[in-house]
N, C-alpha and C positions, 0 to 999 in steps of 0.2 A: 409042646405049649408056653412053658414059662418061659422057653427063649424069646418066642415071639413076643408075649407080654411085656418083657424087659426091654426088647429092643424098641416096641411102640414106645414104652415110659419113655426111654433114653430120648428117642427122637423128639416127644413133646417137649422134655425138659430142655434138650439143645434148640428147638424152636421158640421155645420162651426167652430163653437165654441170649440168642441173635436179635430177637425183636427187643430186648433190653436194651441191649448195645445201640442197636440202630436208633432207639429213641432218646439216648443218653447223648450219641453224637449228635441228632439232630438239635435239642435243646440245648447245647453247649455251645454257648457264645464262642468258645475258643475254638471251635472247629466247624469255619465257614464254610468247609468245600461242599458238605453235605446240604447246607441251607441255601446254595447257589443253584444246586441243582433242582431248586422247588419255588424259591424267589427271586422276581426279576426285580431289581431295583433299578430304579429310575435314574440315568444320568442327568447330569444339569442341563437344561434346555440351551440351546445355544442361540445367543441374542448378542448384538452389538451395541454398546461395549459389555462383554461376556459380565456373568455374576460373580460378586464376591466370594460368597459363600452359599453350599448348596448341600441339604441333606434329603437324598432321595426317598421318597415311598413306594406304594406299588399301583399299578394301575394309572386310570387316567380320569380325570375331571372331563365330563362332556356339556358344551354348552346347551342347555334345553332351550328347545323349540321358542317357547314363551320366557326368554332369560330376561332377568330383570340388574340393573344398576341401582344397588341399594346403597344409600348415603346414611352413617351413624347418624341419628337424630341429634346427637347433641353437637354436629359439627357441620351443621347442613349447611351454614352459610360459608363457612371456608370453603368446601369442598364443591359446593352447587357447579361452579365455573369448571374445574377437571372434571366433574361427571359429565359434563353436558358436552366438552371435546370427546371424552371418552367414548360416548354415544354415538356421535357424529362420526369418528374412526371406526368403531365396530360396524356401523352401517355400509361402510365402504370395505372394510376387511373382509368381515363375515356376511355380509348380505342379509344383517338382519335389522329389524326396527326393535331396538331394545328400549323398554319404557325405564324411568327412573324413579324411585320412591325411596322414602326413608324409614328406618326401623332402628331399634336400639341394639339388635344383634343379627347376626347372618343365618339366615336359612338354607337348607339345602338347595343347590342350584344358582345360588347368589352371587353376584359379583359384588362385593362388600367393600366398600372405601371407608374407613375411619383414622382418628388423629390420636388414638389412645396409645401409641408407643411410646414405653418408657425406657428405651433402649437409648442413653443418649449419646453414645458411641456413633451412632448412623448418623449422626448430625442433621442438616436442615434438607438434606437433598436424598436422605438414603430412604428406605422401606424394609420393611418385613412382607414377605410373598408368603402366603399358607394355602396350598393347593389340596383340598381335601374332597369332603362333599359340598362344601361351597368354595368359593375363591376370596381371599381375604386380603386387602393391602392395607397395612399399618404403619402409618408414618407420623413424624412428628409436623411438620406443615405439608401444605396443600401441595407446593412444589415436591416433596418427597411422594407423595400418594400419585402425583400426574407421571411422573417418572416410573413407577410401578404399572401404571396402565400401558407406558411405551412398551414396558419387556412381554405382558400378555398380548399385545398386538403383535409384534413381532413374534411369537410363539406361534400364535396364530395363523400368520401368513404363512410359516412353512408348512402346515398341516393341509392336506389335500380337501379334508370337508371343512376348514376354516373352523372347527368346531373343538377339539381336543387338546388338552394341556396337561403334561405328567403331573401325578401328584408327588407333591415334596413341599419343603420349606426352604426359602432363598433368604439371605441377609444382603443386602446390596446397599454399597454408598460408596461416596466418590472419595479419592484421595486429595483432590486439588478443587478449589472454589471457584477456579478462572478457568474456564476451557472454551476457548472463542476462536472466533473466525473475523478477519479484517476483509472488506471489499472495497476497492476502488472505485467508488462512483464518480469518483471527481474528475476522471481523465475517460471514463466509459459509462455514460449515463444508462442506469440499469431500470427498468421500468417498476413502478410500486407491486405489479401483481408477482413479479420474480423475486423481488425483495420479500413478499410476504410468503412465497414457496420456499425461500431459504430458511426462514424463521423456523417454518415447520421440518424443515429438512434438520436443520440443528437439534431442534427439539427429538426428533425421531431418535437420534444417536445421541443425546442427553449432554449435547453443549449447549453453554447457557449465555454466551455472550456475542451480540452482532455488531461487529465494530463499523461503522461507517465512514469511510475518509472522504468528506463533502466537499472539499476542493483542491485543485492542484492544475497545474498548467504543463506543457509541452517541456520536456527536459531539457535544458540547457540554452535556453532560448534569451533568459534576461541579458546575456552579454552580447546579443547581435542587434545589428541595427534594424529597425523596424519590429522592435519589441511588442508594441503597440497592437500588431494585428496576429500576434502568433495566439495560439490556441490557449485557453484557459476556462475554467469552469468552477463556477459557486452555483450548489444545488438547492439552495434553499431559497423561495421566492417570495418576497414580501413587499406590501405597497410601501413601505418605510425606504426601501432601498430600490427604487424604480432602476432596472438597467445592470443592478448587482446579478441577478439570477442568469444563469447560462440559458442561450436561446434555442439549444438543443436538446434540453431537457431539464426540468428541475422539479423539486417537490413543495407543495404548498404544507400549511399547518395544518390543514386536514388531513392530508396523504400520511404526515406523520403521525398523527393522534389515530388515525386507522392502524397503521403498524404497529406503533407501542401497544395498543388494546389487544390487538392478536397476539404480540408478542408475551404480554400478560400473562394471555391465557394458555400459553405454550412453555411458560416458565424461561423467557428469554429476556435478557436485558439489551436494549438497543444502546449504543454506545455512541453519540455522536462526534465527531471530531472537525475541528475547524482550525485549519493547519496554518501558522504563522509563526514566526515572519518571513521564514523562507518559505516556498513553495505558493507564494503569494500573489501572483502575477493577475490573478482577477481582481484584487484588491487594488493593486497598483495601477491597472489600467481603468478600474472607476475613480481612484483617487491618484492620476500621476504626480499629485505635488507631495505625495506620502513615499513615492519610489525613493529606492537609496540612491545617493550620488555619487557613493564610493564604490559600491559594490554592484551585484546584478540587479537589472530593473524587477526582477521578482521577488526581491527582498524589500521587506519594509524598511524605512529610516527609522532606525531606535534611536537616534539622537534628537528626532523631532518630536517635541509633546504633543502635536496633533496627531500623531500614530497612535498614541494611547487614547485618544479621546475618540477618535473614530473607533479603534478596534473595541473599546468600551462600549459604545452604541452598536456594536453589530452583536456583541453577548447580550446587551441588554435586550436586544430584540428577540434573539433566538434563544437565550435560555430558557424561558417559560414555556418553549416548546416540548420539551422534553422531560420525562419523568425519573431519568436516572440520577443516582446520588454521586456518579462521576463523570465528567465531562474531560475529553481529551483535548488537549490545547496545541497538540501539534509538535513545534519548538525542534525540528529535525534540521540537519545540514546548514545551520547559518553561517556566515563568514566568519572563520577562525581566528582571524585578528581583532574582532569587535567582540570578543568573547566577554568583556565586563557588562556591556549592554545588553548581549543575550541572555545573561544568566540575570540582571535586572528585570528583564520582558518577563521571564519564566515565574519570578518571585511575585511580579505584580498580579499574573493571573492565578498563582494558588492561592494568593490573598484575596484575590478577587472574588474567586470561587468559594471560599472560606465565609466571606461576609454574605454568599445568597445562600448557606448552609450545603454547600457540595464540595467534592472532592476532586483533585486535578489528576488527570493520566497525561503522561509523556513521554515520546519519543527520546531515548537516552542518547546523549551527543556528549554527554560532560568530560569524559575523557578527553576528546579531542578539544573542546571548549574551555581550555585552561585558564583559571581567573583566582584571582584573590578573593573576589566577591562570593559568599557562601549562597548555596542554592537550600532553600528550606525544603528538607526531605520528607516533610507530612504528604507524600503524592505518590502516586503508582508508576512507575519506571518501567516502560519495555524496552527490553534490552535487544534490540535488534541487529547491533554489529556489534563484536569483540574489540574492534579498535576504536568506533566511536563511544561506546560505552561499555568498559571492562566490568564483566558481571561481578568479580569479587569486590573490585573498588565501589562499585554500586550499592554492593549489601552492606559492606563497611560504613557508606554513607546514611545508612539508615533508611532506605528507600523500600517500600513494598514492590516487589519484582514480579514481572511477567516474562516470560522466555517468549522471544517473538524473533530468537536468532535467524539473521537472513539466509546462510548457509542451507541450513536445514528448511527451514520453513516458508519462504518465498517463493510463489509462483508469479513469473511474469513471463506472457506470451511470447513468442517471437524473438526471443533476445538470447544471446550465448552466456551473458555474464551473471545469471541467475536460473534455477530449474523454470524449463516450460511445464514439466510436470512434475510434483514433487516425487521421489524416490520412496512411494509407501514401504516396500518390502525392506528397505534399509531402515526406515524409521522405525517400523513395526518390530524389526528382530533386534534394534540396536539403540534407539533412542530413548530417553524418557525426558519428562519435563524439567528434570534439574539437570539435563545435559544441555550446554551452549557450545560445546566442541567435540566432536567425536574423536579426535585426534590428539586435543591437549587435555587431559584431566584436570590440569591445575585451575582451569578456567569454569569445572562444573561445582556443582554445590553437592551437599550429602542429602540423600534421600529425606525426604520429611523437612527440609530446611523450614524454619517457620516464618522468613520473608518471603518464601516463594509463593505466589498465588497461584500459579500454574502457568499456563502458555495459549499461543493464539499464533494461527498460521495465516497468512495474508496472500492475495490475490491482487498485484499492480497492474496497472495499464499503461505500462511507460511507452507503448508504441500506439497509444491513444486508442479510440472507439473502432475502427477499422480492422485492427490487428486480429480480433478473434470476433465471431459471431457469439451468440447468446448458448446455442448448443456446444459451441468449443470451450465456452467457460466453465458449463455444468461438468462436461469429460474432464476437466481438472479439478474440480472444487469436490464433486462427490467422492470419489477415492480417497480424498485427502481426509474429508469428514469423518468417513469410514474409518479408516486406521488410525488417527488421529485421536478420535473419541476414545478408542480402545485404551490407550497409550494414558491419555489425559484422566480418564476415569480411576485408572490403576488397577485394573482386576489382574490377576495372576494364576490364582488356583484353576480356572475353567477355561483358560484362554487356548485357542486352537493354533496350530502351525500356520504358517502364512498362507499357503497354497489352498489349505481348508479354508481359513479366514475369507482368502479371495472368492472363493466360491459362495459360501454364505452371505458375504456382502451384495454379491449378485441378485441372490433369493430374496434376501430383505428389502434392497430398493430403496425407491423414494418414499417419501411418507404419505401415507394417506391424504387424499384430497389435493394432491399438488399436479401440476401440469408442466413440470421440468423435462426439458428434451431428454427423450430416452437414449439409454446406453445399453449396449449390446449387453445382455449377461451371460456369465459364463455357465458351464455343464451344472445340472443338479449336484447339489452336496451330497455324498453317499455317506450319510451316517444313520447306522440304524434307530429304531425308533427305544430300544431299551438294551441294555447291556448288564452283565452282570458286576457287582460292585462288593468285592469281600469287606470292605470297611467303609464308613462314614466319618466325614469330619463333624467335629464338634461346631457348633455354629459361632461360638466365640472365639475361636482358633485365632482367627485374623483380626485383631483388635485394633479398629482407626486410631490414628493420633487425633485426642481430642484438641491440641493447638491448633490443627487444621480448621477446625472448625470454629473456633474462635476468631481464625483470620479472617473466616467466611462471614461473620459478623461486622467486621469493619465495612465492608465492603456496603 
């Protein structure tokens, strides 16, 4: 009997000891294995571009049947437009009619928008996303809050029920203020409704600059007989310049007003380009007396004072059409032997725009256009070709720089001298916005260079409108937007491998409310909804460079 009592007592003591050990292990933060067996930590949601920082929680937020978008009462005016756009897109993505209201704080189930963020390092485009009993998007500007809504919508797009969002905390922000796409509408007219859809597509992937190349002509025809009959187009129509606008398509002042109003709501800047003194056949056909007598007839005569009088009148008419603080004046590929006059032309229009409270953006051609005439460096220079504008030399001259390198970032359908389709896999795996030459590191900048504004890719229509239809254009543009948005935003911590990224891109697809031509999606992405995560990064571990956001303010 005593032996049995002893064994029973010993067994109870041993049981309590084992229980104590297990409890000690479970509550010991240095012993993640036991915790993993019980707690499933949410991995970072998959969005494009990927989230900069994520700290997962447990479980999901479920969008209520009677969901509300709630604007912080203090910021109703600033956030009203972003909330309205979010409401419309939720209706499309989640098939929900969500109301908008105001309140000083979030309640359970709310989608709450506020501008109370004190984290200066997230800049003007960053946001903090808290997903628990409510969803809170906290930013410093309405643009940052808007980008938070893009991430939420992309997450909902991937959920079968379009209502579940993993709980956790995201801190998301851009590395470069300039993330752009240039479309050559000069040699192929693109209807206004498609331009509007591309605004939405760019915003869907957090790209923020839509550069419209508004005039151009058939390549190489300025030196040919019968140049007056060759194809050219200027895409803005105004009563003041009867006969200047292209007859196969042009945009009115009202068209540009509608496009810019939409772009403002989606956080996109419309950057217009009037290209001269080369690529100017539309102007020289309109005013043959201004065509060069020494060079190609699609070159304006820069020795003729009337050229400046005419071009000033063009800018006087069309400058007020646009809201942006930076206009593109073209100035690429002029006659090398006339570099002095070419540089004077640049200076004239940099000064002209300054007089109107604007800044100039130019194509970089100064390495080839050598001259003793200095050029005002208070402009943004797009380095489109390393020979025409050596990126290191341009930086030394003091320009603000955009990487638009032709070998990496030009799409020209139907030609062999540039990409028909961008090599998105190469760009995704090897390229960064500070890389101008993938094979010559001496031409590249250091990461975070304070003069580098960002990058832009371009779709040119050298073979004119018949070379590719609108479906073919979208087939080229959409994958480039998706891959380059990832690299321009600057995420690395939660980035997928290329094959998984490509599949995710097929799922996220086009922006809500667009009717762009369909592209066959790849198979569904095989990513489990939850995975065990033994460690969680601190939210400030990837501190942004504040200089980047000072650069953004200059724009």
